[in-house]
DRENDODO-541807 format. One record per residue (C-alpha): residue number from 1; x, y, z. Coordinates in steps of 0.2 Angstrom, whole numbers, plus 5000, padded with zeros to 4 digits. Layout:
<torfis>
@seq = NUM	px = X	py = Y	pz = Z $
...
</torfis>
This chain:
<torfis>
@seq = 1	px = 5001	py = 5000	pz = 5002 $
@seq = 2	px = 5007	py = 5017	pz = 4994 $
@seq = 3	px = 5006	py = 5030	pz = 5009 $
@seq = 4	px = 5009	py = 5048	pz = 5012 $
@seq = 5	px = 5014	py = 5058	pz = 5028 $
@seq = 6	px = 5000	py = 5072	pz = 5032 $
@seq = 7	px = 4997	py = 5086	pz = 5047 $
@seq = 8	px = 4980	py = 5082	pz = 5054 $
@seq = 9	px = 4979	py = 5096	pz = 5068 $
@seq = 10	px = 4998	py = 5094	pz = 5070 $
@seq = 11	px = 5000	py = 5075	pz = 5070 $
@seq = 12	px = 5009	py = 5066	pz = 5057 $
@seq = 13	px = 5003	py = 5051	pz = 5051 $
@seq = 14	px = 5001	py = 5037	pz = 5037 $
@seq = 15	px = 4986	py = 5035	pz = 5026 $
@seq = 16	px = 4981	py = 5032	pz = 5011 $
@seq = 17	px = 4984	py = 5046	pz = 4998 $
@seq = 18	px = 4965	py = 5046	pz = 4993 $
@seq = 19	px = 4958	py = 5047	pz = 5011 $
@seq = 20	px = 4970	py = 5065	pz = 5013 $
@seq = 21	px = 4955	py = 5075	pz = 5006 $
@seq = 22	px = 4941	py = 5067	pz = 5019 $
@seq = 23	px = 4952	py = 5065	pz = 5035 $
@seq = 24	px = 4956	py = 5082	pz = 5034 $
@seq = 25	px = 4940	py = 5089	pz = 5036 $
@seq = 26	px = 4942	py = 5081	pz = 5053 $
@seq = 27	px = 4947	py = 5086	pz = 5070 $
@seq = 28	px = 4955	py = 5071	pz = 5076 $
@seq = 29	px = 4960	py = 5071	pz = 5094 $
@seq = 30	px = 4972	py = 5058	pz = 5093 $
@seq = 31	px = 4986	py = 5056	pz = 5078 $
@seq = 32	px = 4982	py = 5046	pz = 5066 $
@seq = 33	px = 4998	py = 5034	pz = 5061 $
@seq = 34	px = 4989	py = 5019	pz = 5048 $
@seq = 35	px = 4975	py = 5015	pz = 5037 $
@seq = 36	px = 4969	py = 5001	pz = 5030 $
@seq = 37	px = 4957	py = 4996	pz = 5014 $
@seq = 38	px = 4945	py = 4983	pz = 5022 $
@seq = 39	px = 4938	py = 4973	pz = 5006 $
@seq = 40	px = 4923	py = 4962	pz = 5013 $
@seq = 41	px = 4910	py = 4975	pz = 5009 $
@seq = 42	px = 4901	py = 4975	pz = 4992 $
@seq = 43	px = 4891	py = 4991	pz = 4994 $
@seq = 44	px = 4902	py = 5006	pz = 5001 $
@seq = 45	px = 4921	py = 5007	pz = 4998 $
@seq = 46	px = 4928	py = 5004	pz = 5017 $
@seq = 47	px = 4944	py = 5009	pz = 5024 $
@seq = 48	px = 4952	py = 5007	pz = 5043 $
@seq = 49	px = 4958	py = 5020	pz = 5051 $
@seq = 50	px = 4971	py = 5017	pz = 5067 $
@seq = 51	px = 4973	py = 5031	pz = 5078 $
@seq = 52	px = 4981	py = 5032	pz = 5095 $
@seq = 53	px = 4965	py = 5033	pz = 5104 $
@seq = 54	px = 4957	py = 5017	pz = 5093 $
@seq = 55	px = 4950	py = 5013	pz = 5076 $
@seq = 56	px = 4937	py = 5022	pz = 5064 $
@seq = 57	px = 4929	py = 5017	pz = 5049 $
@seq = 58	px = 4929	py = 5028	pz = 5034 $
@seq = 59	px = 4917	py = 5027	pz = 5019 $
@seq = 60	px = 4913	py = 5033	pz = 5002 $
@seq = 61	px = 4895	py = 5030	pz = 5001 $
@seq = 62	px = 4890	py = 5021	pz = 4986 $
@seq = 63	px = 4877	py = 5035	pz = 4979 $
@seq = 64	px = 4872	py = 5023	pz = 4963 $
@seq = 65	px = 4863	py = 5014	pz = 4978 $
@seq = 66	px = 4861	py = 5029	pz = 4991 $
@seq = 67	px = 4853	py = 5043	pz = 4981 $
@seq = 68	px = 4848	py = 5052	pz = 4998 $
@seq = 69	px = 4863	py = 5052	pz = 5008 $
@seq = 70	px = 4859	py = 5069	pz = 5017 $
@seq = 71	px = 4843	py = 5057	pz = 5024 $
@seq = 72	px = 4854	py = 5041	pz = 5026 $
@seq = 73	px = 4865	py = 5050	pz = 5038 $
@seq = 74	px = 4852	py = 5059	pz = 5045 $
@seq = 75	px = 4846	py = 5042	pz = 5049 $
@seq = 76	px = 4861	py = 5034	pz = 5056 $
@seq = 77	px = 4867	py = 5049	pz = 5065 $
@seq = 78	px = 4850	py = 5051	pz = 5074 $
@seq = 79	px = 4850	py = 5032	pz = 5080 $
@seq = 80	px = 4865	py = 5030	pz = 5084 $
@seq = 81	px = 4864	py = 5045	pz = 5096 $
@seq = 82	px = 4848	py = 5038	pz = 5103 $
@seq = 83	px = 4857	py = 5022	pz = 5107 $
@seq = 84	px = 4873	py = 5030	pz = 5115 $
@seq = 85	px = 4861	py = 5041	pz = 5126 $
@seq = 86	px = 4853	py = 5024	pz = 5134 $
@seq = 87	px = 4871	py = 5017	pz = 5132 $
@seq = 88	px = 4878	py = 5030	pz = 5142 $
@seq = 89	px = 4864	py = 5028	pz = 5156 $
@seq = 90	px = 4867	py = 5011	pz = 5160 $
@seq = 91	px = 4888	py = 5014	pz = 5162 $
@seq = 92	px = 4892	py = 5007	pz = 5144 $
@seq = 93	px = 4909	py = 5013	pz = 5138 $
@seq = 94	px = 4906	py = 5026	pz = 5124 $
@seq = 95	px = 4920	py = 5015	pz = 5113 $
@seq = 96	px = 4907	py = 4999	pz = 5115 $
@seq = 97	px = 4893	py = 5011	pz = 5103 $
@seq = 98	px = 4894	py = 5014	pz = 5085 $
@seq = 99	px = 4895	py = 5033	pz = 5085 $
@seq = 100	px = 4895	py = 5044	pz = 5070 $
@seq = 101	px = 4912	py = 5056	pz = 5069 $
@seq = 102	px = 4907	py = 5075	pz = 5065 $
@seq = 103	px = 4916	py = 5085	pz = 5052 $
@seq = 104	px = 4925	py = 5099	pz = 5059 $
@seq = 105	px = 4909	py = 5110	pz = 5052 $
@seq = 106	px = 4897	py = 5098	pz = 5063 $
@seq = 107	px = 4892	py = 5087	pz = 5048 $
@seq = 108	px = 4888	py = 5069	pz = 5048 $
@seq = 109	px = 4899	py = 5066	pz = 5032 $
@seq = 110	px = 4912	py = 5075	pz = 5020 $
@seq = 111	px = 4912	py = 5078	pz = 5003 $
@seq = 112	px = 4926	py = 5079	pz = 4990 $
@seq = 113	px = 4928	py = 5082	pz = 4974 $
@seq = 114	px = 4921	py = 5068	pz = 4963 $
@seq = 115	px = 4932	py = 5070	pz = 4947 $
@seq = 116	px = 4927	py = 5082	pz = 4930 $
@seq = 117	px = 4908	py = 5079	pz = 4924 $
@seq = 118	px = 4904	py = 5068	pz = 4941 $
@seq = 119	px = 4895	py = 5072	pz = 4957 $
@seq = 120	px = 4905	py = 5075	pz = 4975 $
@seq = 121	px = 4910	py = 5061	pz = 4984 $
@seq = 122	px = 4902	py = 5057	pz = 5000 $
@seq = 123	px = 4911	py = 5051	pz = 5015 $
@seq = 124	px = 4908	py = 5046	pz = 5033 $
@seq = 125	px = 4917	py = 5041	pz = 5047 $
@seq = 126	px = 4911	py = 5028	pz = 5061 $
@seq = 127	px = 4919	py = 5024	pz = 5077 $
@seq = 128	px = 4925	py = 5004	pz = 5076 $
@seq = 129	px = 4917	py = 4995	pz = 5091 $
@seq = 130	px = 4932	py = 4984	pz = 5096 $
@seq = 131	px = 4935	py = 4967	pz = 5106 $
@seq = 132	px = 4922	py = 4960	pz = 5095 $
@seq = 133	px = 4919	py = 4946	pz = 5082 $
@seq = 134	px = 4908	py = 4946	pz = 5066 $
@seq = 135	px = 4902	py = 4929	pz = 5060 $
@seq = 136	px = 4900	py = 4926	pz = 5042 $
@seq = 137	px = 4889	py = 4912	pz = 5044 $
@seq = 138	px = 4880	py = 4904	pz = 5061 $
@seq = 139	px = 4883	py = 4885	pz = 5063 $
@seq = 140	px = 4876	py = 4882	pz = 5081 $
@seq = 141	px = 4860	py = 4887	pz = 5092 $
@seq = 142	px = 4873	py = 4897	pz = 5102 $
@seq = 143	px = 4879	py = 4907	pz = 5088 $
@seq = 144	px = 4862	py = 4909	pz = 5082 $
@seq = 145	px = 4857	py = 4916	pz = 5097 $
@seq = 146	px = 4869	py = 4930	pz = 5101 $
@seq = 147	px = 4869	py = 4937	pz = 5083 $
@seq = 148	px = 4849	py = 4938	pz = 5086 $
@seq = 149	px = 4851	py = 4944	pz = 5103 $
@seq = 150	px = 4860	py = 4959	pz = 5096 $
@seq = 151	px = 4848	py = 4963	pz = 5084 $
@seq = 152	px = 4835	py = 4961	pz = 5099 $
@seq = 153	px = 4843	py = 4972	pz = 5110 $
@seq = 154	px = 4846	py = 4985	pz = 5096 $
@seq = 155	px = 4825	py = 4984	pz = 5092 $
@seq = 156	px = 4823	py = 4985	pz = 5110 $
@seq = 157	px = 4834	py = 5000	pz = 5111 $
@seq = 158	px = 4826	py = 5008	pz = 5099 $
@seq = 159	px = 4806	py = 5004	pz = 5104 $
@seq = 160	px = 4802	py = 5020	pz = 5111 $
@seq = 161	px = 4811	py = 5032	pz = 5097 $
@seq = 162	px = 4798	py = 5039	pz = 5084 $
@seq = 163	px = 4800	py = 5029	pz = 5068 $
@seq = 164	px = 4791	py = 5041	pz = 5060 $
@seq = 165	px = 4805	py = 5054	pz = 5062 $
@seq = 166	px = 4816	py = 5043	pz = 5049 $
@seq = 167	px = 4819	py = 5046	pz = 5032 $
@seq = 168	px = 4812	py = 5032	pz = 5020 $
@seq = 169	px = 4828	py = 5032	pz = 5009 $
@seq = 170	px = 4827	py = 5016	pz = 4998 $
@seq = 171	px = 4807	py = 5019	pz = 4993 $
@seq = 172	px = 4797	py = 5001	pz = 4995 $
@seq = 173	px = 4814	py = 4993	pz = 5001 $
@seq = 174	px = 4804	py = 4978	pz = 5009 $
@seq = 175	px = 4788	py = 4980	pz = 5002 $
@seq = 176	px = 4785	py = 4962	pz = 4993 $
@seq = 177	px = 4770	py = 4965	pz = 4983 $
@seq = 178	px = 4780	py = 4978	pz = 4975 $
@seq = 179	px = 4793	py = 4965	pz = 4971 $
@seq = 180	px = 4782	py = 4953	pz = 4963 $
@seq = 181	px = 4776	py = 4970	pz = 4951 $
@seq = 182	px = 4793	py = 4971	pz = 4947 $
@seq = 183	px = 4796	py = 4953	pz = 4945 $
@seq = 184	px = 4780	py = 4952	pz = 4932 $
@seq = 185	px = 4787	py = 4967	pz = 4922 $
@seq = 186	px = 4804	py = 4958	pz = 4921 $
@seq = 187	px = 4798	py = 4943	pz = 4914 $
@seq = 188	px = 4786	py = 4954	pz = 4900 $
@seq = 189	px = 4802	py = 4963	pz = 4896 $
@seq = 190	px = 4814	py = 4949	pz = 4898 $
@seq = 191	px = 4831	py = 4947	pz = 4888 $
@seq = 192	px = 4832	py = 4930	pz = 4894 $
@seq = 193	px = 4820	py = 4916	pz = 4886 $
@seq = 194	px = 4820	py = 4902	pz = 4897 $
@seq = 195	px = 4807	py = 4889	pz = 4901 $
@seq = 196	px = 4813	py = 4883	pz = 4917 $
@seq = 197	px = 4813	py = 4904	pz = 4924 $
@seq = 198	px = 4796	py = 4905	pz = 4917 $
@seq = 199	px = 4792	py = 4887	pz = 4926 $
@seq = 200	px = 4799	py = 4894	pz = 4943 $
@seq = 201	px = 4790	py = 4911	pz = 4941 $
@seq = 202	px = 4772	py = 4901	pz = 4940 $
@seq = 203	px = 4776	py = 4893	pz = 4957 $
@seq = 204	px = 4782	py = 4911	pz = 4967 $
@seq = 205	px = 4766	py = 4916	pz = 4959 $
@seq = 206	px = 4755	py = 4904	pz = 4966 $
@seq = 207	px = 4760	py = 4910	pz = 4984 $
@seq = 208	px = 4757	py = 4929	pz = 4978 $
@seq = 209	px = 4743	py = 4928	pz = 4990 $
@seq = 210	px = 4756	py = 4929	pz = 5006 $
@seq = 211	px = 4768	py = 4944	pz = 4999 $
@seq = 212	px = 4756	py = 4957	pz = 5007 $
@seq = 213	px = 4758	py = 4950	pz = 5025 $
@seq = 214	px = 4767	py = 4961	pz = 5032 $
@seq = 215	px = 4765	py = 4978	pz = 5024 $
@seq = 216	px = 4745	py = 4976	pz = 5025 $
@seq = 217	px = 4746	py = 4972	pz = 5044 $
@seq = 218	px = 4757	py = 4988	pz = 5046 $
@seq = 219	px = 4745	py = 4999	pz = 5035 $
@seq = 220	px = 4731	py = 4993	pz = 5046 $
@seq = 221	px = 4739	py = 4996	pz = 5064 $
@seq = 222	px = 4739	py = 4977	pz = 5067 $
@seq = 223	px = 4756	py = 4976	pz = 5071 $
@seq = 224	px = 4766	py = 4993	pz = 5075 $
@seq = 225	px = 4777	py = 5002	pz = 5066 $
@seq = 226	px = 4795	py = 5002	pz = 5072 $
@seq = 227	px = 4811	py = 5007	pz = 5068 $
@seq = 228	px = 4820	py = 4992	pz = 5056 $
@seq = 229	px = 4837	py = 4988	pz = 5055 $
@seq = 230	px = 4832	py = 4980	pz = 5036 $
@seq = 231	px = 4848	py = 4971	pz = 5033 $
@seq = 232	px = 4850	py = 4959	pz = 5048 $
@seq = 233	px = 4863	py = 4946	pz = 5039 $
@seq = 234	px = 4875	py = 4939	pz = 5054 $
@seq = 235	px = 4889	py = 4948	pz = 5048 $
@seq = 236	px = 4880	py = 4963	pz = 5053 $
@seq = 237	px = 4881	py = 4961	pz = 5071 $
@seq = 238	px = 4897	py = 4962	pz = 5082 $
@seq = 239	px = 4897	py = 4949	pz = 5097 $
@seq = 240	px = 4910	py = 4940	pz = 5107 $
@seq = 241	px = 4910	py = 4922	pz = 5105 $
@seq = 242	px = 4917	py = 4909	pz = 5120 $
@seq = 243	px = 4916	py = 4892	pz = 5109 $
@seq = 244	px = 4921	py = 4883	pz = 5126 $
@seq = 245	px = 4909	py = 4892	pz = 5136 $
@seq = 246	px = 4895	py = 4896	pz = 5125 $
@seq = 247	px = 4885	py = 4903	pz = 5141 $
@seq = 248	px = 4899	py = 4918	pz = 5139 $
@seq = 249	px = 4893	py = 4923	pz = 5124 $
@seq = 250	px = 4885	py = 4941	pz = 5124 $
@seq = 251	px = 4882	py = 4954	pz = 5112 $
@seq = 252	px = 4891	py = 4971	pz = 5106 $
@seq = 253	px = 4883	py = 4982	pz = 5093 $
@seq = 254	px = 4871	py = 4979	pz = 5077 $
@seq = 255	px = 4881	py = 4989	pz = 5063 $
@seq = 256	px = 4878	py = 4992	pz = 5043 $
@seq = 257	px = 4865	py = 5004	pz = 5047 $
@seq = 258	px = 4865	py = 5012	pz = 5031 $
@seq = 259	px = 4844	py = 5004	pz = 5029 $
@seq = 260	px = 4837	py = 5009	pz = 5044 $
@seq = 261	px = 4821	py = 5015	pz = 5041 $
@seq = 262	px = 4803	py = 5014	pz = 5048 $
@seq = 263	px = 4796	py = 4998	pz = 5045 $
@seq = 264	px = 4793	py = 4981	pz = 5055 $
@seq = 265	px = 4803	py = 4972	pz = 5065 $
@seq = 266	px = 4796	py = 4955	pz = 5056 $
@seq = 267	px = 4806	py = 4963	pz = 5043 $
@seq = 268	px = 4823	py = 4959	pz = 5053 $
@seq = 269	px = 4817	py = 4945	pz = 5061 $
@seq = 270	px = 4813	py = 4936	pz = 5044 $
@seq = 271	px = 4827	py = 4942	pz = 5034 $
@seq = 272	px = 4841	py = 4937	pz = 5045 $
@seq = 273	px = 4832	py = 4922	pz = 5053 $
@seq = 274	px = 4831	py = 4916	pz = 5034 $
@seq = 275	px = 4847	py = 4920	pz = 5030 $
@seq = 276	px = 4854	py = 4911	pz = 5045 $
@seq = 277	px = 4844	py = 4897	pz = 5050 $
@seq = 278	px = 4845	py = 4890	pz = 5032 $
@seq = 279	px = 4854	py = 4873	pz = 5030 $
@seq = 280	px = 4858	py = 4876	pz = 5013 $
@seq = 281	px = 4868	py = 4890	pz = 5004 $
@seq = 282	px = 4860	py = 4903	pz = 4996 $
@seq = 283	px = 4863	py = 4895	pz = 4978 $
@seq = 284	px = 4862	py = 4878	pz = 4983 $
@seq = 285	px = 4860	py = 4865	pz = 4971 $
@seq = 286	px = 4853	py = 4852	pz = 4979 $
@seq = 287	px = 4835	py = 4858	pz = 4985 $
@seq = 288	px = 4836	py = 4843	pz = 4999 $
@seq = 289	px = 4847	py = 4854	pz = 5008 $
@seq = 290	px = 4836	py = 4868	pz = 5009 $
@seq = 291	px = 4826	py = 4869	pz = 5025 $
@seq = 292	px = 4827	py = 4878	pz = 5041 $
@seq = 293	px = 4837	py = 4870	pz = 5054 $
@seq = 294	px = 4827	py = 4869	pz = 5069 $
@seq = 295	px = 4839	py = 4871	pz = 5081 $
@seq = 296	px = 4847	py = 4888	pz = 5071 $
@seq = 297	px = 4827	py = 4892	pz = 5072 $
@seq = 298	px = 4827	py = 4889	pz = 5091 $
@seq = 299	px = 4842	py = 4901	pz = 5094 $
@seq = 300	px = 4838	py = 4915	pz = 5083 $
@seq = 301	px = 4821	py = 4915	pz = 5094 $
@seq = 302	px = 4829	py = 4915	pz = 5108 $
@seq = 303	px = 4840	py = 4928	pz = 5106 $
@seq = 304	px = 4827	py = 4941	pz = 5098 $
@seq = 305	px = 4815	py = 4938	pz = 5114 $
@seq = 306	px = 4832	py = 4941	pz = 5126 $
@seq = 307	px = 4837	py = 4955	pz = 5117 $
@seq = 308	px = 4819	py = 4963	pz = 5117 $
@seq = 309	px = 4817	py = 4958	pz = 5135 $
@seq = 310	px = 4834	py = 4966	pz = 5139 $
@seq = 311	px = 4828	py = 4983	pz = 5135 $
@seq = 312	px = 4812	py = 4980	pz = 5143 $
@seq = 313	px = 4801	py = 4977	pz = 5129 $
@seq = 314	px = 4790	py = 4964	pz = 5123 $
@seq = 315	px = 4785	py = 4958	pz = 5104 $
@seq = 316	px = 4766	py = 4961	pz = 5102 $
@seq = 317	px = 4758	py = 4946	pz = 5100 $
@seq = 318	px = 4753	py = 4948	pz = 5082 $
@seq = 319	px = 4770	py = 4950	pz = 5078 $
@seq = 320	px = 4776	py = 4933	pz = 5086 $
@seq = 321	px = 4761	py = 4924	pz = 5076 $
@seq = 322	px = 4768	py = 4929	pz = 5059 $
@seq = 323	px = 4787	py = 4925	pz = 5065 $
@seq = 324	px = 4787	py = 4911	pz = 5053 $
@seq = 325	px = 4778	py = 4919	pz = 5039 $
@seq = 326	px = 4790	py = 4935	pz = 5038 $
@seq = 327	px = 4804	py = 4920	pz = 5035 $
@seq = 328	px = 4792	py = 4914	pz = 5020 $
@seq = 329	px = 4790	py = 4933	pz = 5015 $
@seq = 330	px = 4807	py = 4939	pz = 5015 $
@seq = 331	px = 4814	py = 4925	pz = 5007 $
@seq = 332	px = 4801	py = 4924	pz = 4994 $
@seq = 333	px = 4805	py = 4943	pz = 4991 $
@seq = 334	px = 4824	py = 4938	pz = 4989 $
@seq = 335	px = 4817	py = 4925	pz = 4976 $
@seq = 336	px = 4811	py = 4938	pz = 4967 $
@seq = 337	px = 4824	py = 4950	pz = 4966 $
@seq = 338	px = 4835	py = 4933	pz = 4959 $
@seq = 339	px = 4824	py = 4930	pz = 4945 $
@seq = 340	px = 4821	py = 4947	pz = 4940 $
@seq = 341	px = 4838	py = 4949	pz = 4939 $
@seq = 342	px = 4840	py = 4934	pz = 4929 $
@seq = 343	px = 4827	py = 4939	pz = 4918 $
@seq = 344	px = 4834	py = 4956	pz = 4914 $
@seq = 345	px = 4853	py = 4949	pz = 4911 $
@seq = 346	px = 4858	py = 4949	pz = 4929 $
@seq = 347	px = 4862	py = 4969	pz = 4929 $
@seq = 348	px = 4860	py = 4970	pz = 4948 $
@seq = 349	px = 4868	py = 4953	pz = 4957 $
@seq = 350	px = 4886	py = 4948	pz = 4952 $
@seq = 351	px = 4886	py = 4930	pz = 4945 $
@seq = 352	px = 4899	py = 4917	pz = 4945 $
@seq = 353	px = 4907	py = 4916	pz = 4930 $
@seq = 354	px = 4907	py = 4897	pz = 4929 $
@seq = 355	px = 4887	py = 4897	pz = 4932 $
@seq = 356	px = 4877	py = 4908	pz = 4918 $
@seq = 357	px = 4860	py = 4904	pz = 4927 $
@seq = 358	px = 4868	py = 4909	pz = 4943 $
@seq = 359	px = 4853	py = 4921	pz = 4948 $
@seq = 360	px = 4841	py = 4908	pz = 4942 $
@seq = 361	px = 4848	py = 4894	pz = 4953 $
@seq = 362	px = 4849	py = 4907	pz = 4968 $
@seq = 363	px = 4830	py = 4911	pz = 4965 $
@seq = 364	px = 4827	py = 4893	pz = 4965 $
@seq = 365	px = 4834	py = 4889	pz = 4981 $
@seq = 366	px = 4825	py = 4904	pz = 4988 $
@seq = 367	px = 4811	py = 4897	pz = 4982 $
@seq = 368	px = 4814	py = 4880	pz = 4989 $
@seq = 369	px = 4817	py = 4886	pz = 5006 $
@seq = 370	px = 4800	py = 4897	pz = 5005 $
@seq = 371	px = 4791	py = 4881	pz = 5000 $
@seq = 372	px = 4799	py = 4871	pz = 5014 $
@seq = 373	px = 4796	py = 4884	pz = 5029 $
@seq = 374	px = 4776	py = 4885	pz = 5022 $
@seq = 375	px = 4774	py = 4865	pz = 5023 $
@seq = 376	px = 4782	py = 4865	pz = 5040 $
@seq = 377	px = 4774	py = 4883	pz = 5046 $
@seq = 378	px = 4765	py = 4875	pz = 5063 $
@seq = 379	px = 4780	py = 4865	pz = 5068 $
@seq = 380	px = 4791	py = 4879	pz = 5067 $
@seq = 381	px = 4781	py = 4893	pz = 5073 $
@seq = 382	px = 4777	py = 4881	pz = 5090 $
@seq = 383	px = 4799	py = 4883	pz = 5091 $
@seq = 384	px = 4794	py = 4901	pz = 5093 $
@seq = 385	px = 4782	py = 4901	pz = 5105 $
@seq = 386	px = 4791	py = 4888	pz = 5117 $
@seq = 387	px = 4807	py = 4902	pz = 5116 $
@seq = 388	px = 4796	py = 4914	pz = 5121 $
@seq = 389	px = 4789	py = 4906	pz = 5133 $
@seq = 390	px = 4804	py = 4900	pz = 5141 $
@seq = 391	px = 4813	py = 4919	pz = 5140 $
@seq = 392	px = 4796	py = 4923	pz = 5149 $
@seq = 393	px = 4801	py = 4913	pz = 5163 $
@seq = 394	px = 4817	py = 4917	pz = 5164 $
@seq = 395	px = 4814	py = 4933	pz = 5167 $
@seq = 396	px = 4800	py = 4930	pz = 5179 $
@seq = 397	px = 4814	py = 4918	pz = 5190 $
@seq = 398	px = 4826	py = 4932	pz = 5189 $
</torfis>
């Protein structure tokens, strides 16, 4: 990595040259001494900046995905400040809470010249939470529990935050009927003619009566509007894992807050649950491998109930009654996005160069998970109820 020395508030440090015009807009309390690019994320360009007092995450926001940068950063700042205030009242050290670092002029992000004919780049700085681990995939009850516990605490912490103050930065982000409309349009205007895709379209269409389950109940008020994270994959939770003594596992913080918007906690339970508890891979070729692992679902449910309970919050009965439904809806949504992308020539989701029908295979795997979950809904929902009652019993016994 080529590095240069820059002078920031009298401190010398080695940073990547492209970060100099960004970091020079911040008043750093501690000297910067190094930086590195993090390549794990796909959406934003991410760097870690090391300072004497701790690390910071510096990101160029992908304006091709996030068109309303001002609204996005307002959301992130409001949510993180709310969480930080409540954490401080409990005596949690500030470094264990994600914070937006303000520019020297008090803004939530910095802008730099994007080059001739291009819009200015938007860059933000967030504090990096230390001492945690990130799981790309959960493999046990205990791992599923601690990840869901993290997101449950996040939701519980924000239960008293007025969700209507947040900007809807990506309209209809989890409006599943809208994705069905887009799938129909993609099929009608397809650049790919594939009978197997059409067969899968028919299978998905047969379940379309389920797609409005969450948004319709939000609209009617049957389930409450809450702050939704909207991207509750396992790798968006920072946790502490003790493999030898899992009773020592603890949640630390939810991260990647770009999609925080008004919504339903069922978006989060269903999205993350379908991701974490699937026995198969996202693009699984063998449909026999695709089903919800009962042990992982039990851990996921227990973690969510425990996290909400930690913050003195309960799910409503209607939310609990539709937890398995939420996995069906959110996995169907993903299947429709993959299939629509396949019809249109794969413009959105990168595919394996050795698998020309990769997005069709992804859509087929997600649809298999939807159908298997529907077939076993009663059994799976009983796991949910049992874990709710267990966590309630623990609370009563404390």
